N, C-alpha and C positions, 0 to 999 in steps of 0.2 A: 484430236492435238491440242485445242486450245485448251480443254480442261489441264491436259496435263502438264502445259505448262505454267497453268495459274496455278496450280497444285505444288508444282516444283518451287515455284517463288514463293510460294506460304512456308515451305518449310526452309527454304533457304533463310527468310527473314525471322522467323521463331529462332532457328540457331542461333542467329546475331543474339535476340534477345534473352530467351529463357535463362542465360546463367546470370543474367543481373535482374531481371525482372519480375517487380514485388508488386506491384498495385499498378488519372490522367487530370489535370488540373490547369488553367492558365494564369500563369504567374510571371512576375518582371523579374530582372536581373540589375544589380546597380554595381558599376565599376568605376575605377578614377584612380587618383592620385593625391600623395600627400607631400606637400613640398616644402622647405622653410622659405617663407616669404621674403627674407632678405638677400638671403642666394640663390634662391631656385634650386638648390640641392633636393634630392630626394631624403625623407625619413625614411629609414626601415624599421620594422617593429612598432609602427605607430598603430594605434588601437581605433577602430571605425565598429560602433552601433549605431543600429536603426533604435532609438529612443523608443521605452515600452514597449520592444519585442526582444526575443532572446539572441536574435540574429546579430551577426556581425564577422570582422575579419580582422586579418593584421597585415599591415603592409610589408612589401616584401623588399627586396636589394634596392629596385628600380622606384621604389613610393609607392608601386599598384596596388590594389587590391580588388577584390571581387566577393561579390555577396549574391547566393543564389536563392532563388524560392520563395520572393519576397510577393508577398498577396497584394494586390491592387489596392489603391488607394493614396491619401497622403501623409507623409511622415518625416520626422524630424529625423537628421542622421549627424551623429558628431565623430569627429576626429580629435585624439587627444595623444601628446607625446611627452614623457617627463623634461621640464624645462621650458615648454612652450604652451600660450595660452588655447585653451582648447578651443574647436570654431563648433559652432553648429549651422547648418542647414536647414533651415524650416521649409514647409511646404513642398515634399521633394514628392512629385506625382510618380506613381508606378502605374503603369499602362501593361496590359497583358502581351506577352510576348516581345516587349521591348527591353532594351540594354540602356537605362540610364544615368550618363556618366557626371562625375562631381570632382571639380578641382577643389582641393583643401590646401591652402595657404597656410601657414601655422606662425605667428610671431612669438619669438624669442621672449622670454620673463624670466624672471629672479624671484617673482612673489611665490611663496609655498603656495597658497590657496587665494585661487581666482576666479572668478565669476568667466564661463565661457561667453563667447563673441558670437552672437547669433545673426546670418544674414540670411535674407529669403530665395530661395531658389526660385527660379523661372520655367515654367514649362516649355520647351523647345516645340517652335513651330515648325520646325524644318528638322524632322528625323531620319536621319541618312540609313539607319539601317531598316526601313519600311519599304518594302519591295514591291508593294501590291498597295490598292485603294482601300484605304480603311476608316471609319469614322471612329473616333471616341468619344463616349459623352460622359464628364464626371455626375455625382449624384445632383449637385447644384446645377449643373448643366440641363439635366433633364427636368430636372421642375420647373427649371425656367422655360420649356416648351410647353403649349396647349394640350397637353395629352394626359388621360390618366391611366391608358395602360403602356406601359413601356415599348411594349411591342410596338406602338404606332409611331415611336421616332423614325421610323424608317421612310415616312412620310415628308421627312425634313431633311434629308440628305437628298445630294446630285444623283442624279442616275434614275429616282423612283418616279414610278406613275403611276398612276391609278385607273382601275375600271370596276363594271359592277362585281368581277371575280376579286379584287383586293388591290393590294400593293403589288407592282412589279419591280423587279430589280434588272435595270439595263437589258430589257426586252426579252425575259424569260418569262415564263406564266408563274401565275401567284403561286402557284403550289411548289415553286422551284426553291425555296428559301429555306433553309433547316434554322429551326429556334433551338437552344442553350441554355439553361440556368446553369452556373458554375461550371461549364464546360459539358455539361450533361445533358444528351438532347430531350425536349419534350415535344415532340414532332407528334402528332395525331395520325396514325397509319391510314384512316380512312378520309377525313377531310386533308392531311399534308399540312396542318397550320400548327398554329402553337395548343398544344390542348389546355395546358393549365395558366391563367392570366394569374399577374401580381399586381401589388399596389407599387405604385413609383417609389413608397416610401422606404420601402427594401431594398431598391437599388443603390451599390454601392460605386459600380462603373456599368458601360453598357460599350459593347464593341460591335459594328457591322462592319462586315466585309462584303465588298459589292467587286471586286476588282481581281477576285481568287483566294485562295485561302493554302493554309499549309495543309500536309497530308495526315495530321492528326485529326481534320475535320474530311465527313463524308456524308453519304446520303442525302446530297444538295448540289445543284446544278448554276444557281445564280448568285446566293449569296447565303452567308452565316450571321445570324444574330445570336449574340452572346450576353446572357442578361449576370451581371456578377453581383451576388447578396450581401448584404453587409454583416459584418463577423464580429460586431458588437463595439463596446468603447471601454476605454479604463476609468472614464468618470460616467455618471449617471447623467442621460439626458433625455428627454421627453417632450413630445409635442399633443395636443388637441386641436381640432380642426373641425369646424363646422361650415357647411356650403349650402347655398339655395339658390333656385331660379330667381331672378328680380323682374319684375313685369312691370319694366320701364316704359316698353312699348305704349303703354296704356296714357303715359304724357302726351303722346302726339295722334294717338289713335281713339276712336270710339268705338265702342261697342257694348250693346246690351248683353251679350253672353260672355263678358269677361276678354281676356288675353286671348287669342286666337291661338300665339304660341308658347303658352304657359305647360312647360314639360312638368311641371311639379319637382324636380329634382331636388332630392335633400341627400347630403354625403356628409357623413362623419366620418373622421378618420382617428384614432390613438397609436402614437408611436413611441416606443420604450426602448432602450438602449444602456448597457451598463455591465458593471461589472458583478461577479458571484462569488468567487472567490480567488484571492491572489497570496501565493506566500512561496518566496523564494522562487523556482525557475516554473512554478505552476501556475497558469492563469487561465480563469475560468468566465467568460463574457457570453452574453445574450444579448439579442436583438427583436424585438415584437413588433408587427405591423398589423394593424387591424382596420377594414373598412367595411361601411356597410352604405349602399346607396339605394334610393328607390324614385320611382319616377310615374307618374300620370301615363307618360308617353316616353318611351324609353328611344324612339327611335322617329322623331318629328320630319316631316319632309312637306316644306310650305305650311301647312298648318298640322294641329296638334290633332290627334284623334286619342280616344279612351283606350290606349295600349299600355296598360300598367309593365312595372318590371322591374326585379328588385335582385341585388346582387351582393354577397357577402364574400369578403376576400379574409385569411388567414394567412398570415407568414410568419415564421418563429425561425430562428438562429442560437445554436449553441455551439460557441466555438473553444475548445479546451487545449492549450499546448504548455509542453513542458519540454523546455531545452530545443531540440529539433525537431521533435515531434509535435504533430498538431491533428489535431480529430476535430469536424464541423458536420455537424449534422442539422437539416435544413426541413421544415414541414412547410408544404403548403398547399390550401385549401380554398375551394373556390364552389361556391352554390350559386347557380344564376337560375332565375324562372325570369319569364317574358313571352307575352304575345310574340308567335313567330313573325320574322320579315320577309320568310319564305313560305311559298304555300303553292301546291298544286292547283288550286282553285285560286287564283289571286286575290289578295288581300280585298282589294278596292271592290270585287264582285260580290264580296259578302260585307259590306254595310252594313246593309239591312238587319244582317242577323249575325250583330258580332257574338252569340251564344255558339256560332260555330265556329268559330277564330281558333286556328290552333296552339297552344303553347308550347314552349320550349322551357325543359327543367333539365339543366346541365350539376353535375354532382360531379367534379374533380379534384382529385388529391395526389400529393406527391410526397415520398419520403426518399431524403438520400444522404448517406453516410460516406464522408471522405476521408484518407487518413493520409499524411505526407510524412516524410520521415528522412531527415539529413545523416546520408550515410558517411561522407565525406564532407569535407569544405567545397567539393568541387563534383557534388553528384547527390542526388537523392532520388526517393520514388515516390509517387503518389498513386492515390485507387481511390474510385467511388462506387458506389453500389447504391443504386436507386430503383424504388418502384413508383410506378406511375400509373393512376388508375383512371378512367372515364366513364361517365354515364349519361348517356344523353335520350331523351323521348320528346318526339313531336308527336302532338295528338291534341285532338280535340276536347274538352276538360269533360271528365267522366266517360270518355270512350276509349276502350284498349285492345285493340285489336289481340287475340288469343290463337296464336298459331297453332296448339294441341287440339282447335275445334275445328268442325269443318265450315265451309264457305257458309251456309245455310246458319249453322248455329251462331258466326259471328254475327250476321246481318240480322240475327233475330235480338242481337244484345244494344242494337242501337232504336231511339224513341221513335225515329221515323225511317221512312224509306229511303235507301240510300241515293235514291234520285234526285234531283236538284229539281227545283222548279224555281222560273223567272217571271218575272213583271214585264211590262211592256216596253222595258228600255232596258231589257237584257239580266238585272241585279237579279241575284240570287234571293228568292225569298221564303226558301223552306228546304229542307233536306240536310240531314247531316254530313258532316267533312269526310271524306272517302279516302284520309291520308293518315298513315300512320308509321311514325319511323322509331326505330329504337338501336342504340348503338352500346355497346360494351366492349370497352379496351383496356385491356390491362399489360403492360410493359416491362421487365425485369434486366436491368441493363450494367452491364459491369465494364469499368474503363479503367486501363491501368497503365502507367507509365514510368519508363527510367530515363533521366536525363544525369550527363555526364559531360561537363566541361573539361577539355583537353587542349589547353593552347589556345587556339583561336579558334577550336570546333566547340560548336555547343550541340550535340549528339543527342536526340531524342528518340527513344523506340516504345512502341505502346500497341496495346490489343482492346478490341470493344468487342462486346458480344451480346446481344438483345433476343430475347425469347418474349414472343408474341402468343397473347391468348384473345382471340377478338371475335366478337358474335355480333352481326346485325340481323335486324329484321324489318323488312320495306314493305309495306303494304299499298295499294292504290284500288280502291273497291267501287263496284257500283251493280245495279242488277243485271247490267250489260255485258259487264266487262269487269275483270280485275287479276291483278298480279301479285304476285307475293314471292320476294327475291331475299333469301336468307341465308346467311352461312356462319359456320363456327368452324375457325381454325385457328392452328398453332404452328405459325412459319417461324425461323429464325434467321437471322443472320449476325455479320460479326464483321471484324476486320485486324489485319495488321500492318502496320507502316513503320516507317524509320525516316528520319528527316536531321538534316544537318544545316546548321546557321554559321557558315563562314565569315569570322570578321576580321578583315587584312585592313592596313591603311590604303583606302582607296578603294576599297571593294568588299559589297556585302553580297552576301550568296545565301537563299534557300533553297537546299534541295531537298526532294522528297520522293518516297515512294509508297504508294498504298493500295494493299489488295484486299477487296472486298467480296465477302459471298452472301447470296441469300440463299436460302433453302424453302422453297414454297410449301413443301411438307404436304404435296396434295396431288390428286390425280388430274391429268386431262385427257382429252381428245385426243385419240390416236390418230383421226384424220378427221381435219376440220373441213373440210369437204363434204364429208360423209362420216358424219356423228353416230347416223341412225341408219336404220333399214326403214324404207319405206313400208313395205309387204311385213312387218314383223309386228306382231301384237303388242309387244311390250317397247318396241323403239320410243325413241325422245319424245317424237311429238305425237305419236299414237299409242300411249299408253291406255290404260284402264281411265274411260270417262275422261281420256285426252288430258290427265291432268297429273304432273309430278312424276311420271313413267321411269322406270329405273334404265339403266344403260348396263348390258351385262361388258363383263372386264373382254372379252376377247371374242367377237363374231367374224366367221369366215366372210372373207370378200371386204373388209372394211368395217367402221365402228369400235367400239369398244373403248376403254381407257386404259389410260398407263400413268405411271410415276411421270411429272413434271420434273425437269434437269435442276438442278445449283447452280445458280450463276454465278460465276467467277469474272470479277473487272479488277484490271490493273490500271492504277492512276498514277502518272507522272505528273511532278510538279516541281518548277524552277522558278526562280524569282534573285531576281539582280537589282542592286543599287550602287551608283558609280559617281563621286562629287566631278562635275564640269568645271565648277569655277567656286570660288572663297564661298559663295552663299548661295549655290546652285549643285542639284544633284540629279542625275537620271536614273529612273526605276523603269524595270521591266518586270512582266510577268506571265508565265504560259503554264497551262495545265488544262489536265482532261478531269473531267467531274461526272460523277454518276448518281442516278437517283430512282428508286425504284417508285412506281405508280400506285396512287391511292388503291389500297386492297379491293375495294370496289371492283376494279378494273380485272383482280385477279382472281375473284371468289364469287362476283356477283351471281347469284344464282345457283349455288353449286347443287341444290337439291333437282335441278332442271323443273323446275317448274314452268307449264307450257297452257297454261289457260290465258287465255288472251290474245291479241292480233299482232303485236307487235313484241317479238320475243328476243331476250336477250340473255347471254351467259358469258361469265367472267373467263378469262384466260390465264391459267397459273403458271405458263410456259412464257408468258411475255418478259421482253428483257427490259433491262435498266434503261431511261432515258440518258442520253450522252450530250453533252457538251464539251467544245473544246472551246477556251477562252484564252484570248491575249490582250494585251494592253503594255502600253509605255507612254511614260510622261516625263514632264521636266516640274520640279518642285523648287521655288526661288523666294528668298528672304529680299524681300523690298525694303523691308526696315525691321529694325529691333523689335517691331507690335505687329509687323506685317507679312503675311506672306502669302503666296498665289502659286497654283498648282493646275496645269494643263496635261491633261490624258488624252489618249486615245483609245479605243477598246473598239474589239471584233469577236461576235459569237457564232461557231458554229455549231448547231442544236440539229441531231438527229436522233432516229428512235423513239419520237415522241409518239405517246400512245393516243389512238383514235379508232372509234369503232366502225367495222366495213362488216358488210353484209355478205353471210354465205349461205350454200344451201343448193342441193342439185337441181333445183327449179329456178335459180335466182335468175335466169335469164328469160325462160320461156313465162314465169311466175313473177313479176318484179315486187307484187305485194302479197304474194301467196302465202300459205300459212306456214307451208314446211320452210321458209328463209327465215334466219336469225341472224341477232348483230352479235358480235363479239369484239376482243380488242387485239389489235397489232399493234407495231412498231412502224406506221407508215409515215408518219409526220415528219416533217425537217423544214427548218428555215435559217435565217442567219440573221444577226443583228450588229449593227456597225454605227458609231457615234464618236463624240468628244465630249469633255467635261473642263470647264472651268471652274475654280473654286478660288474664291479671296478671302482670307481668314485675319482677323484682326483680334488679338489676344485682349483681355481685360485689361485696360491701360487708362488713367487718368479718367475713369467711372465710366468710361464707355466699351463696347465689343461689339463686333458683327460679324456674320458668314454670309456672305453673297455667293450664290452659283448659277450656272448657266450648262444647260445640257440640250446638245445637239444629237437625235438617235431617228434611226431606220431600222425599225424592225419588221420585217417580210418572211412569209412562210407559207405553206400550205392548209394548215387550218389552226383557228384561234380557239377553239371549241372541243373537247374530247369527243363528242357526239355529232362533227360535224359528217361522219358518214353515214349513220344512219339518216341524218338529217338530208343529205343530199338524194337516197334513196327516196324517202318518203316525197321530196320534190321534184323528183325525177329528173336531177340533176347530174350532169358528169365528175367525172374527178376535174378540178381545175389542172390545165396545162402550163401555168404560170404562177409563182409565187404573187401573193397580194401582200398589203398592209396588214399587219393582225390589229385585233382588237383593241390594244394597249398601245399602240403606235402613236405615239405625242411627239410630232417633231420638234418642237422648240417648249422647253421648260427654266422658269425662272424661279430662285429662292431666295429669300433675304431673312434670314433673322439676327435680331440684335436687341441690345439694351444698354440702359440707362441706370446707374443706382449708384446710392451711397450707402455704405454701412452702417446698419442700425440705425437708418432712417427713411428710405424711401427709394421703389426702383419703379421702370418701366421697360416690361418686354414686348417684342413685337415678332411676327411671324407672316411674312407675306407668301403667298406660292401664286405660281401663273402657268398654265399649260395651253398649247395650242388643241384645238378638240379632236376626239380621237376617230377612227372611221367607221363606217357601217355601210351596209349595201343598200342602195337606194330600191327599193320595191319596186319602183316603177320599169327597173331596168332588169328585171328577174327574167328568167330563160333558161333552155335548158343548157347552156353554155353562160352562166351569170359573169359579169364584170365583178368580183367580190371587191367589197368597202372601197367603193366608186364615189362615196359623198365624205363627208365630213361633218362631225356635230359643232356646234358652238365652243369656243374658247371655254376653258374653266377658270375662276381665278378666288382669291379666297385670304383674308385678312383677318389675322385675330392679334388682340390686345391684351394686355393683363397690367394691372396697375396696384403695386403695395405700398401699403406707409405703416410703419411700424412706431408702435409706442411705449413706454413703462409702465406698465402698470401693476403697482404693488411688486415691485421689483422684477416682474417678468414681461419678457420679450412678446407683445401682441401687436398682430401682424392682420391688418384689415385691408382686405384686397377684393378686387372686381375682376371680372373674365369675360370679355367678349368675342365670341367665336364668330367667324361672317359678318364682320363689323359691317360691311354694306349692303348683307342681306342678298347676296348672288344666288339668284338660280343655277345652279352647276348641275347640269344633264350628264348622269356618271352611270346611270340603271337601266336605259332603253335595250330593247332585247330584239334585236333585226331578225330572229327566227320567231317570233312570235307571231300566228299567221293573223290574229287577232290587232295589232299594233301595226303590222305592215297593211292592211288594207284600210284602218283608219286615216293612217299619213297618206297615204296617196287621195283618199278623200278629202282630206285636212292639211294639206301642206302647212308644214311648223308646227302642226299640233302634236306634241308627241306623248299626251299625257291618256292616248287611247278611249276607247268607247267607255271605259268606267270613270275618266276622270282621274288616274290613278297619278297621285303625286310622288309615288316613292321612285320613279325614275329620275327626281332629284334629290342632290345632296341636302342635309339639313339647313334649316333657315339660320336669321341671326338669333343668338341666343344669348343670355346676359346671366353672369352666376355671381353672387357677392359671398363673402364669407369674412370668419375671423380664426386666426390661428394662434393659440398661446403656447410659448415655447418655455420649458424648465428645464 
């Protein structure tokens, strides 16, 4: 019945869309009026143009005008009328999905030729058509933050918190954020994070949604990060930058071995943008950003180790515009090689045998081609096709597990016995690293939309389609035991949506409906409780040599495989804003959001490899995780340049993926071989809290943003593997919700700066959060009180100072960046499920380093970088 309703809704939405759908993108809109400055009367047939583009409009009888499909960025907009002095409004900031209103008051003149009057626009602090919490960062604002990867901007917004798993938005898991480039998803289907990284130089604008988002976005539960890349410029510009680690610690530290914090970081950047061809209505522009970075220790923790790494980033854009038609091609390439920060045998256990450390190699690329066309002054179509490809390999150098060989043949490829040997302090002194992981992901995506402005309605309909080709080989081996989990799958996903932005006097509404589907394109157990026959020689756990046994498609009395169901999810979205005073408005957002879990949860061990004690099999029939989110807030303009926002939020999270232990002998043999782990939607939780944001725009050389977040995040599982861990520790399922691992009750944020154009500037970023919860190992029992203790609070201060000189007519910027200015030891990566760490903490209260002195439990120490940037 549910599938029938979903399919009916699909047909209904397609019937609405197909008559007009051609090709999706994030663009803004300009509206306004043209008036006679002296009389206040509207001027009909005035000409309004966005300078440097073919976009424009003509005013109507009431003086109103509208320009659709405006790319994000800063523009100058001119209005002209016969017998009046032209007026140019410069620095008009266009933001995605936002309507920018302009008022042109033209002065009469009798002169035949006159220079236009130029005034500078102010970016509104209170935007009445914003119905949910979003953070918009222009290119210079991204550059002012202490980040080298634009994705990390999310660490400097209210509602974010960090844990060992990553950054969380409003209490959701770190994997619940959707990442986009130019409105096209770049999600890694295995890790559920951004598959490809960019240089901050290639960013034109960024939009981060934290309080809900329109129907055009899907497969995300907590937030959306959309990076909008540069389209090039009408004039040639460029810059060259070099930065390096500065050993200033040696000014007050004495050491015979040099600076213990020296990461050896070297980073070079090249940025070019400009025109290629321009004639008449035709305009071809480009943007290029290249970045190369190397480290002696790419991820220092309290002290530097010899853990080298290097990254190469190549980002290029070509934009061609002819009248109302625009084509944009984008290429992103990332090559990354470094000593792995994650190890099945912890890195510090292998300090004495660095030749066995595993290396991570990433090769990722993306190509996207988008097209947009203005059908009429009130409607346009957009379409994007993209290919996202990523390959990752984690292995000891010179060692590579070959899945086509037998276990014994692979073991012979290693120089030493796979069994490790340890010294009296339990450090590994010999033995190869037994872990190997290889992932290959290729995703073809098409997004298309049609937008039409009809009166006060801006209607948008769209379609999404993604085709996946994903392979993974995950091996853990020793002479006593080994696991080899692999899969090769080709699932499909897609969506249709419709949304309407209603703009009335005193009321803005965003209405949307989205229908998603996911086709696992895979077989699944017919009966998870009895997936095999204990008496059959070819059963799952009793195959030839007890290894990789086949399952019959049908077996009398249970077992066998059937096709996994196609999943359909319908998501309503509703947002509204309403002025309640001259400088205040109320905003409200409600929505249903779904996200498919990691492909590991669906397809892990698809060949049913059964060698090893702890067996796990994916569940292709698992459902999407669901979040129902609400928020209500008030935005108030305190002063011309200062605004405050107070927002309350609540999230109800259900169908969270978690491991469960199944099997016909589960009760009689709790750790028996015939038990196995799989994934089911058994977890749930809720989050509530509020945020206060205080913003002052750049005025009199100053700007700042301060934020406070109060949040309570509770649930039944913080870790996808908690079900299996409970069985391993012989614990019962919790009877009440507990604080989740990333529940940081209070957090503060302050970013700001002072600058004098073409002279000098100073920026600062301060963050503070109360400690995250963990389970005190002294209280473990069959019914433990989960997360009943708190780590120390964490804080960080980053500072960046620039001084600009003119050298041979070129702007030369000399700068220094200090991260973690006060060298705080922030505990962020301690794992309370690690038996060694738990036992060590019981014996050594307050010592979180564990038996191997593992400093990776802490965040990075103070780092000082200096450099020079020459712009031309």
